C-alpha positions as CSV (number, residue, x, y, z in Angstrom):
1,M,60.2,-10.2,18.9
2,A,60.3,-12.9,22.1
3,E,59.9,-15.7,19.8
4,E,63.4,-14.8,18.4
5,K,64.6,-14.6,21.9
6,K,63.6,-17.8,22.9
7,K,64.7,-19.5,19.6
8,A,68.2,-17.6,20.5
9,G,68.1,-19.5,23.7
10,Q,67.6,-16.3,25.7
11,D,65.5,-15.3,28.7
12,V,62.5,-13.5,28.0
13,N,61.5,-11.3,30.8
14,L,58.4,-9.4,29.9
15,I,57.6,-6.3,32.1
16,F,54.2,-4.5,32.1
17,V,52.5,-2.1,33.9
18,H,48.8,-3.3,35.2
19,S,46.1,-1.7,33.1
20,W,43.0,0.1,34.5
21,T,40.6,-2.6,32.6
22,G,42.2,-5.3,34.3
23,L,43.6,-7.1,31.1
24,A,46.8,-6.7,31.5
25,Q,48.0,-9.9,32.8
26,P,46.1,-12.6,31.1
27,E,46.9,-10.5,27.7
28,Y,50.5,-10.8,28.5
29,S,50.5,-14.3,29.7
30,R,49.9,-15.4,26.0
31,I,53.7,-14.1,24.7
32,R,56.3,-16.9,25.5
33,H,58.2,-15.8,28.4
34,D,60.8,-17.0,31.4
35,R,59.0,-14.4,33.8
36,L,56.3,-11.7,33.5
37,I,56.8,-8.6,35.4
38,E,54.8,-6.2,36.8
39,A,56.1,-2.4,37.0
40,D,54.5,-0.2,39.4
41,L,54.8,3.2,38.2
42,K,54.4,5.5,41.3
43,T,57.1,3.1,43.2
44,K,59.3,2.5,40.4
45,S,59.6,-1.1,41.9
46,Y,58.9,-4.6,39.8
47,R,57.6,-7.8,40.9
48,I,57.6,-10.9,39.3
49,V,54.2,-12.3,38.8
50,N,54.5,-15.5,36.4
51,G,57.6,-17.7,36.2
52,A,60.8,-18.2,37.3
53,N,61.0,-16.5,41.1
54,H,57.1,-15.9,41.5
55,G,56.3,-13.4,43.8
56,Q,59.8,-11.9,44.2
57,A,61.0,-8.4,43.8
58,Y,63.1,-8.0,40.4
59,H,65.5,-5.4,39.1
60,P,65.7,-5.0,35.3
61,Q,68.5,-6.7,33.4
62,P,70.0,-6.4,29.8
63,G,67.8,-7.5,27.1
64,D,64.7,-7.4,29.3
65,L,61.4,-6.4,27.4
66,L,59.0,-3.3,28.7
67,A,55.6,-3.7,26.8
68,N,53.8,-0.5,25.6
69,I,50.1,-2.2,24.9
70,Y,47.6,-0.7,26.9
71,S,49.2,2.5,29.0
72,G,50.4,5.6,27.1
73,R,51.8,6.3,30.7
74,I,54.5,3.9,30.4
75,S,56.5,6.0,27.8
76,K,57.4,8.7,30.6
77,F,58.3,5.8,32.9
78,A,60.7,4.3,30.5
79,E,62.2,7.5,29.7
80,S,62.6,8.5,33.1
81,Q,64.2,4.8,34.0
82,G,67.2,5.8,31.6
83,H,68.2,2.5,30.4
84,F,64.8,1.5,28.5
85,K,65.3,2.2,25.0
86,P,62.8,1.8,22.0
87,I,63.0,-1.1,19.6
88,L,59.5,-1.7,18.1
89,I,57.5,1.8,17.1
90,D,53.8,1.1,16.1
91,Q,53.7,4.0,13.4
92,P,56.6,6.3,12.4
93,R,54.7,9.3,12.1
94,S,52.8,8.7,15.3
95,K,56.2,7.9,17.8
96,K,54.4,5.6,19.7
97,V,56.9,3.1,21.3
98,L,55.3,-0.1,21.6
99,I,58.4,-2.2,22.5
100,Y,61.3,-1.3,25.2
101,E,64.3,-3.2,25.8
102,Y,66.8,-2.7,28.9
103,Q,70.2,-1.9,28.2
104,P,72.7,-0.9,30.4
């Protein structure tokens, strides 16, 4: 999905939630992106950890991708934000959303 966005000339802003295993950032870093953004579930804030404007606060933009790979908690977070819509579901029966996209 990220590769398709890059080929179309779009920015790829990948939002993730830090995993208790500490593996989240290296795993997500393998995905081609313009910005890698960490979401803080408690404060509902975002910070750029890799790419353009590294270290700055961030506000999600239309087309941003929110990955749900390591944390089931992110589904409730995405729903509470109101603008993240499911675009990739692992298995229709399990209804586990893997990727959300920010839509205004």
